[in-house]
Backbone as CSV, one residue per row, in Angstrom:
resi,resn,N_x,N_y,N_z,CA_x,CA_y,CA_z,C_x,C_y,C_z
1,MET,32.218,-34.271,39.346,31.552,-33.085,39.860,30.756,-33.454,41.095
2,LYS,30.829,-32.640,42.099,30.145,-32.890,43.350,28.650,-32.653,43.184
3,LYS,27.847,-33.602,43.629,26.391,-33.453,43.569,25.943,-32.693,44.796
4,GLY,24.961,-31.833,44.612,24.442,-31.068,45.737,23.119,-30.449,45.353
5,ILE,22.779,-29.412,46.038,21.533,-28.724,45.752,21.567,-28.229,44.316
6,GLY,20.490,-28.501,43.604,20.416,-28.057,42.229,20.825,-29.107,41.228
7,SER,21.367,-30.245,41.708,21.799,-31.262,40.764,20.621,-31.979,40.120
8,SER,19.533,-32.184,40.860,18.377,-32.850,40.265,17.178,-31.917,40.148
9,PHE,17.099,-30.884,40.942,15.989,-29.941,40.883,16.523,-28.571,41.253
10,PRO,16.211,-27.559,40.452,16.762,-26.235,40.744,16.191,-25.629,42.026
11,HIS,17.056,-25.022,42.810,16.681,-24.328,44.032,17.437,-23.009,44.091
12,ARG,17.008,-22.142,44.948,17.790,-20.941,45.222,17.596,-20.578,46.686
13,LEU,18.548,-19.870,47.235,18.485,-19.444,48.615,17.790,-18.091,48.662
14,ARG,16.747,-17.976,49.453,16.032,-16.712,49.572,15.783,-16.450,51.047
15,ARG,16.377,-15.396,51.553,16.240,-14.994,52.945,16.450,-16.162,53.907
16,GLY,17.494,-16.929,53.660,17.880,-17.969,54.586,17.171,-19.297,54.419
17,SER,16.285,-19.433,53.437,15.625,-20.723,53.251,15.650,-21.115,51.786
18,LEU,15.607,-22.402,51.548,15.607,-22.902,50.177,14.211,-22.787,49.581
19,VAL,14.155,-22.323,48.344,12.896,-22.210,47.630,13.044,-22.965,46.322
20,ALA,12.125,-23.905,46.059,12.178,-24.642,44.798,11.836,-23.698,43.649
21,MET,12.601,-23.794,42.564,12.348,-22.960,41.388,11.713,-23.819,40.313
22,LYS,10.852,-23.206,39.508,10.172,-23.921,38.445,11.074,-24.179,37.257
23,ASP,12.070,-23.351,37.082,12.930,-23.419,35.915,14.388,-23.292,36.345
24,ALA,15.266,-24.010,35.688,16.695,-23.911,35.989,17.223,-22.553,35.543
25,LEU,18.169,-22.027,36.274,18.792,-20.761,35.907,19.792,-20.989,34.782
26,VAL,19.906,-20.028,33.904,20.844,-20.080,32.782,21.750,-18.862,32.896
27,ARG,23.035,-19.070,32.865,23.986,-17.954,32.916,24.265,-17.470,31.499
28,PHE,24.369,-16.142,31.348,24.692,-15.555,30.051,25.408,-14.241,30.291
29,GLY,26.088,-13.758,29.280,26.833,-12.513,29.397,26.012,-11.334,28.886
30,VAL,26.229,-10.188,29.488,25.552,-8.967,29.084,26.601,-7.873,28.944
31,ALA,26.566,-7.151,27.849,27.491,-6.030,27.634,26.747,-4.728,27.900
32,LEU,27.290,-3.917,28.814,26.705,-2.616,29.158,27.800,-1.561,29.164
33,GLU,27.410,-0.330,28.928,28.344,0.770,29.093,28.724,0.852,30.571
34,GLY,29.938,1.269,30.858,30.417,1.365,32.239,29.536,2.245,33.104
35,SER,29.115,3.385,32.563,28.286,4.302,33.360,26.924,3.678,33.681
36,LEU,26.348,2.931,32.728,25.065,2.275,32.965,25.218,1.178,34.020
37,LEU,26.332,0.443,33.973,26.583,-0.597,34.965,26.733,0.014,36.364
38,ARG,27.431,1.155,36.461,27.558,1.826,37.766,26.189,2.245,38.295
39,ASP,25.348,2.800,37.411,23.989,3.189,37.818,23.172,1.967,38.236
40,LEU,23.305,0.884,37.491,22.600,-0.355,37.811,23.046,-0.886,39.171
41,ASP,24.343,-0.886,39.409,24.866,-1.359,40.695,24.375,-0.492,41.851
42,ALA,24.222,0.805,41.615,23.683,1.687,42.661,22.245,1.287,43.000
43,VAL,21.453,0.953,41.982,20.078,0.497,42.219,20.094,-0.817,42.994
44,VAL,20.979,-1.726,42.624,21.094,-3.019,43.310,21.420,-2.794,44.781
45,ARG,22.384,-1.908,45.070,22.752,-1.625,46.462,21.579,-1.036,47.230
46,GLU,20.867,-0.085,46.623,19.712,0.537,47.292,18.642,-0.495,47.628
47,ARG,18.426,-1.447,46.737,17.396,-2.469,46.957,17.876,-3.601,47.851
48,GLY,19.187,-3.718,47.993,19.730,-4.803,48.799,19.630,-6.155,48.115
49,GLY,19.647,-6.168,46.802,19.544,-7.423,46.060,20.808,-7.728,45.300
50,THR,20.640,-8.400,44.171,21.765,-8.752,43.308,21.464,-8.284,41.886
51,ARG,22.498,-8.246,41.073,22.299,-7.921,39.661,21.347,-8.910,39.009
52,SER,21.522,-10.187,39.320,20.672,-11.220,38.720,19.203,-11.005,39.064
53,GLU,18.922,-10.695,40.334,17.535,-10.458,40.736,16.950,-9.261,39.999
54,LEU,17.760,-8.194,39.866,17.285,-7.010,39.174,17.019,-7.306,37.695
55,PHE,17.928,-8.028,37.041,17.717,-8.385,35.632,16.480,-9.268,35.464
56,ARG,16.266,-10.210,36.394,15.059,-11.049,36.312,13.807,-10.195,36.445
57,ASP,13.815,-9.237,37.403,12.653,-8.347,37.572,12.400,-7.526,36.310
58,LEU,13.480,-6.974,35.747,13.344,-6.174,34.525,12.833,-7.027,33.363
59,ALA,13.357,-8.240,33.243,12.941,-9.134,32.156,11.471,-9.516,32.302
60,ARG,11.046,-9.873,33.519,9.628,-10.218,33.735,8.721,-9.046,33.380
61,ALA,9.095,-7.851,33.793,8.276,-6.669,33.505,8.170,-6.432,32.000
62,GLU,9.271,-6.556,31.301,9.259,-6.314,29.853,8.478,-7.399,29.120
63,VAL,8.633,-8.648,29.530,7.864,-9.741,28.919,6.373,-9.519,29.167
64,GLY,6.010,-9.103,30.371,4.610,-8.802,30.674,4.067,-7.679,29.809
65,ARG,4.861,-6.604,29.638,4.433,-5.482,28.785,4.253,-5.935,27.344
66,ALA,5.102,-6.835,26.885,4.999,-7.327,25.504,3.737,-8.157,25.300
67,LYS,3.213,-8.758,26.367,2.004,-9.583,26.261,0.726,-8.759,26.246
68,VAL,0.779,-7.502,26.689,-0.422,-6.675,26.805,-1.227,-6.619,25.506
69,PRO,-0.616,-6.337,24.340,-1.433,-6.254,23.124,-1.915,-7.612,22.610
70,LYS,-1.493,-8.697,23.240,-1.830,-10.034,22.748,-3.088,-10.619,23.376
71,ALA,-3.849,-9.843,24.098,-5.134,-10.268,24.659,-5.009,-11.480,25.580
72,VAL,-4.087,-11.414,26.540,-3.933,-12.497,27.503,-4.618,-12.102,28.815
73,ASP,-4.932,-13.099,29.647,-5.509,-12.808,30.957,-4.536,-11.928,31.736
74,ALA,-5.089,-10.931,32.408,-4.237,-9.997,33.149,-5.012,-9.399,34.308
75,ILE,-4.274,-8.781,35.192,-4.847,-7.997,36.273,-4.106,-6.667,36.270
76,ALA,-4.802,-5.597,36.635,-4.185,-4.273,36.535,-4.651,-3.372,37.659
77,THR,-3.829,-2.366,37.933,-4.248,-1.266,38.792,-4.297,-0.020,37.921
78,LEU,-5.428,0.623,37.949,-5.630,1.870,37.215,-5.705,2.978,38.252
79,THR,-4.807,3.936,38.148,-4.749,5.042,39.102,-5.159,6.323,38.407
80,LEU,-6.102,7.043,39.008,-6.601,8.301,38.447,-6.567,9.386,39.514
81,VAL,-6.092,10.552,39.155,-6.238,11.744,39.986,-7.139,12.664,39.183
82,TYR,-8.272,13.049,39.792,-9.242,13.830,39.027,-9.906,14.891,39.886
83,ASP,-10.443,15.887,39.202,-11.171,16.984,39.833,-12.619,16.545,39.969
84,HIS,-13.045,16.298,41.195,-14.401,15.777,41.388,-15.483,16.838,41.179
85,HIS,-15.085,18.081,40.953,-16.059,19.127,40.655,-16.435,19.163,39.174
86,VAL,-15.677,18.474,38.323,-15.990,18.453,36.896,-17.313,17.715,36.713
87,ARG,-18.203,18.346,36.003,-19.581,17.860,35.833,-19.620,16.401,35.347
88,ASP,-20.355,15.580,36.057,-20.649,14.180,35.728,-19.436,13.249,35.737
89,LEU,-18.244,13.724,36.085,-17.074,12.852,36.036,-17.169,11.728,37.061
90,SER,-17.490,12.034,38.299,-17.599,10.997,39.329,-18.645,9.953,38.936
91,GLU,-19.764,10.417,38.393,-20.833,9.498,37.972,-20.371,8.616,36.812
92,ARG,-19.642,9.205,35.874,-19.145,8.419,34.736,-18.173,7.341,35.185
93,LEU,-17.302,7.670,36.144,-16.357,6.679,36.670,-17.108,5.547,37.377
94,THR,-18.100,5.908,38.174,-18.893,4.894,38.875,-19.683,4.039,37.899
95,ASP,-20.310,4.663,36.904,-21.083,3.914,35.907,-20.212,2.914,35.159
96,LEU,-19.009,3.332,34.776,-18.118,2.421,34.064,-17.763,1.218,34.933
97,GLN,-17.506,1.459,36.222,-17.171,0.349,37.109,-18.352,-0.613,37.243
98,HIS,-19.560,-0.081,37.264,-20.747,-0.946,37.325,-20.908,-1.736,36.027
99,GLU,-20.617,-1.110,34.898,-20.688,-1.812,33.608,-19.702,-2.973,33.559
100,LEU,-18.541,-2.791,34.151,-17.503,-3.824,34.135,-17.818,-4.965,35.093
101,GLY,-18.696,-4.738,36.033,-19.161,-5.797,36.934,-18.040,-6.440,37.720
102,GLU,-17.987,-7.774,37.655,-17.039,-8.532,38.472,-15.596,-8.394,38.009
103,GLN,-15.365,-7.752,36.865,-13.980,-7.497,36.448,-13.304,-6.544,37.417
104,VAL,-14.084,-5.647,38.021,-13.539,-4.726,39.020,-13.438,-5.499,40.323
105,ARG,-12.213,-5.699,40.790,-11.978,-6.501,41.988,-11.977,-5.657,43.254
106,ALA,-11.548,-4.395,43.151,-11.518,-3.506,44.313,-11.329,-2.077,43.837
107,THR,-11.753,-1.152,44.682,-11.577,0.265,44.384,-11.180,0.979,45.672
108,LEU,-10.229,1.895,45.550,-9.821,2.741,46.664,-10.061,4.180,46.245
109,HIS,-10.750,4.948,47.079,-11.040,6.350,46.772,-10.512,7.199,47.927
110,VAL,-9.675,8.186,47.589,-9.067,9.048,48.601,-9.267,10.501,48.200
111,HIS,-9.718,11.319,49.159,-9.825,12.762,48.930,-8.451,13.369,49.210
112,ILE,-7.853,13.946,48.170,-6.506,14.505,48.308,-6.568,15.950,48.768
113,THR,-7.367,16.736,48.070,-7.582,18.141,48.428,-9.080,18.424,48.315
114,HIS,-9.440,19.680,48.479,-10.847,20.064,48.329,-11.365,19.720,46.931
115,ASP,-10.504,19.824,45.920,-10.920,19.595,44.536,-10.534,18.234,43.964
116,LEU,-9.431,17.660,44.448,-8.878,16.470,43.806,-9.136,15.187,44.592
117,CYS,-9.408,14.130,43.831,-9.569,12.791,44.394,-8.592,11.856,43.690
118,LEU,-8.192,10.843,44.421,-7.367,9.764,43.881,-8.243,8.520,43.889
119,GLU,-8.279,7.818,42.773,-9.019,6.569,42.690,-8.078,5.507,42.135
120,VAL,-8.008,4.372,42.820,-7.237,3.227,42.353,-8.230,2.096,42.141
121,ILE,-8.261,1.575,40.921,-9.205,0.524,40.564,-8.397,-0.722,40.211
122,VAL,-8.666,-1.821,40.904,-8.046,-3.104,40.582,-9.028,-3.830,39.672
123,ILE,-8.554,-4.190,38.501,-9.428,-4.737,37.474,-8.748,-5.903,36.777
124,ARG,-9.531,-6.875,36.368,-8.934,-7.987,35.639,-9.723,-8.240,34.364
125,GLY,-9.042,-8.852,33.412,-9.654,-9.136,32.118,-8.565,-9.349,31.086
126,ARG,-8.951,-9.247,29.822,-7.965,-9.366,28.739,-7.076,-8.128,28.755
127,SER,-5.789,-8.349,28.610,-4.824,-7.253,28.725,-5.085,-6.118,27.746
128,ASP,-5.429,-6.429,26.505,-5.682,-5.364,25.534,-6.927,-4.564,25.902
129,ARG,-7.924,-5.226,26.448,-9.148,-4.525,26.853,-8.889,-3.630,28.069
130,LEU,-8.067,-4.107,28.994,-7.713,-3.284,30.154,-7.023,-2.000,29.715
131,GLN,-6.129,-2.113,28.734,-5.439,-0.927,28.219,-6.435,0.028,27.569
132,ASN,-7.406,-0.504,26.823,-8.426,0.343,26.183,-9.289,1.053,27.222
133,ILE,-9.666,0.353,28.277,-10.450,0.963,29.357,-9.654,2.103,29.983
134,ALA,-8.380,1.853,30.258,-7.529,2.885,30.851,-7.416,4.095,29.925
135,ASP,-7.218,3.850,28.641,-7.093,4.952,27.683,-8.353,5.811,27.687
136,ARG,-9.522,5.156,27.731,-10.792,5.900,27.761,-10.920,6.736,29.024
137,LEU,-10.599,6.151,30.176,-10.745,6.873,31.440,-9.731,7.997,31.579
138,LEU,-8.499,7.748,31.173,-7.469,8.774,31.296,-7.732,9.964,30.375
139,ALA,-8.526,9.761,29.332,-8.839,10.839,28.394,-10.049,11.670,28.820
140,LEU,-10.746,11.260,29.877,-11.924,12.001,30.315,-11.550,13.394,30.798
141,ARG,-12.416,14.361,30.487,-12.216,15.726,30.953,-12.273,15.735,32.478
142,GLY,-11.287,16.341,33.111,-11.226,16.416,34.562,-10.209,15.461,35.163
143,VAL,-9.774,14.448,34.403,-8.723,13.560,34.887,-7.397,14.290,34.697
144,LYS,-6.726,14.555,35.799,-5.496,15.349,35.767,-4.262,14.511,35.477
145,GLN,-4.249,13.306,36.019,-3.075,12.451,35.886,-3.488,11.025,36.187
146,GLY,-2.690,10.087,35.728,-2.981,8.695,36.041,-2.167,7.758,35.190
147,GLY,-2.432,6.501,35.368,-1.738,5.489,34.598,-2.258,4.116,34.962
148,ILE,-1.804,3.138,34.209,-2.202,1.763,34.460,-0.961,0.889,34.520
149,GLU,-0.985,-0.061,35.435,0.060,-1.074,35.532,-0.619,-2.405,35.278
150,ILE,-0.302,-3.023,34.148,-0.925,-4.282,33.756,0.067,-5.414,34.001
151,VAL,-0.379,-6.420,34.736,0.431,-7.605,34.988,-0.191,-8.730,34.169
152,ALA,0.512,-9.129,33.120,0.001,-10.144,32.197,0.848,-11.399,32.291
153,GLY,0.305,-12.485,31.772,1.065,-13.722,31.682,1.112,-14.507,32.973
154,LEU,0.120,-14.324,33.836,0.090,-15.079,35.089,-0.706,-16.367,34.962
155,GLY,-1.187,-16.654,33.767,-2.022,-17.836,33.573,-3.480,-17.456,33.629
156,ASP,-4.336,-18.444,33.746,-5.785,-18.227,33.757,-6.199,-17.564,35.059
157,LEU,-6.729,-16.356,34.969,-7.203,-15.625,36.140,-8.715,-15.691,36.249
158,GLY,-9.342,-16.582,35.505,-10.792,-16.636,35.453,-11.455,-17.310,36.634
159,HIS,-10.696,-17.924,37.524,-11.325,-18.604,38.662,-11.469,-17.664,39.839
160,ASP,-12.423,-18.005,40.713,-12.608,-17.245,41.945,-11.659,-17.818,42.979
161,HIS,-10.851,-16.986,43.583,-9.849,-17.445,44.535,-10.297,-17.080,45.940
162,SER,-11.155,-17.894,46.507,-11.688,-17.615,47.829,-10.788,-18.222,48.896
163,HIS,-10.625,-17.524,49.997,-9.853,-18.028,51.130,-10.764,-18.514,52.243
164,LEU,-12.050,-18.586,51.975,-12.995,-19.011,52.996,-13.112,-20.525,53.006
165,SER,-13.294,-21.079,54.183,-13.525,-22.506,54.314,-14.984,-22.789,54.000
166,GLU,-15.273,-24.051,53.731,-16.651,-24.435,53.457,-17.515,-24.068,54.659
167,GLY,-18.660,-23.478,54.387,-19.573,-23.103,55.455,-19.381,-21.694,55.959
168,GLU,-18.353,-20.984,55.489,-18.134,-19.605,55.917,-18.611,-18.655,54.838
169,ILE,-19.023,-17.464,55.252,-19.421,-16.435,54.299,-18.588,-15.192,54.532
170,GLU,-18.409,-14.422,53.460,-17.631,-13.184,53.537,-18.418,-12.146,54.326
171,PRO,-17.778,-11.415,55.260,-18.481,-10.332,55.946,-18.996,-9.328,54.925
172,SER,-20.114,-8.714,55.212,-20.735,-7.821,54.239,-20.115,-6.437,54.232
173,SER,-19.333,-6.086,55.224,-18.728,-4.760,55.214,-17.270,-4.838,55.633
174,ALA,-16.515,-3.846,55.159,-15.088,-3.796,55.494,-14.881,-3.530,56.974
175,SER,-15.929,-3.054,57.673,-15.772,-2.755,59.087,-15.783,-4.017,59.942
176,ALA,-16.164,-5.146,59.353,-16.161,-6.412,60.096,-14.730,-6.937,60.123
177,ARG,-13.973,-6.549,61.117,-12.561,-6.911,61.210,-12.301,-7.689,62.489
178,ALA,-11.373,-8.603,62.409,-10.924,-9.331,63.580,-10.031,-8.398,64.398
179,PRO,-9.751,-8.743,65.661,-8.903,-7.873,66.496,-7.538,-7.599,65.894
180,ASP,-6.999,-8.521,65.096,-5.668,-8.307,64.515,-5.730,-7.485,63.231
181,GLY,-6.925,-6.986,62.846,-7.058,-6.131,61.672,-7.475,-6.862,60.415
182,ARG,-7.441,-8.208,60.435,-7.853,-8.953,59.249,-9.362,-9.026,59.201
183,ARG,-9.866,-9.305,57.991,-11.311,-9.441,57.847,-11.790,-10.615,58.687
184,ALA,-12.868,-10.407,59.413,-13.444,-11.465,60.234,-14.177,-12.466,59.366
185,ARG,-14.192,-13.701,59.777,-14.924,-14.740,59.053,-16.108,-15.161,59.924
186,ARG,-17.263,-15.266,59.292,-18.440,-15.667,60.033,-18.943,-16.997,59.502
187,LYS,-19.417,-17.830,60.395,-20.031,-19.100,59.997,-21.464,-18.808,59.576
188,LYS,-21.928,-19.567,58.575,-23.339,-19.464,58.196,-24.173,-19.964,59.361
189,SER,-25.213,-19.253,59.639,-26.102,-19.707,60.697,-27.032,-20.763,60.149
190,ALA,-27.698,-21.485,61.031,-28.625,-22.528,60.605,-29.789,-21.936,59.826
191,LYS,-30.077,-20.654,60.021,-31.165,-19.983,59.319,-30.801,-19.607,57.902
192,SER,-29.492,-19.560,57.570,-29.027,-19.129,56.247,-29.384,-20.136,55.189
């Protein structure tokens, strides 16, 4: 057998470059109804990928969903569309985010109409607790629609992942942007 790429360490070609893979690929057979396979192939064509890539994506998503009730480290986006005129709803949403403290990583608030707001909350913690938080918020009077996407099984998410170099501090406002649109980095002054 000819030795080549993949003989000692698994690799795959991705957009013209080799990417090392953590795990070797395993081939297996799958039986599907013809109509389901045609629908699947249509999705593959629309995405410009392969059947294998689509199956891997589907498998990862399902494995992640299965981990949610097992209390593993996770990160999630909680999306809410709500009527901001409903008494105390905006305050309750804000209070809950303050109670969660550093678990809330980011929040996006958009005014959709005169009455409706969209809020996207990025939150991390134990997967089962994230689901419970979402269930509580989605059940609040005035929440019209929403959902949560929990990504579990990424390993320990308990560390702070800073991109700042030693001696730099995070700008205090989102308006502090570099000319290319990225957040500006400031050096600590000697007075700091």
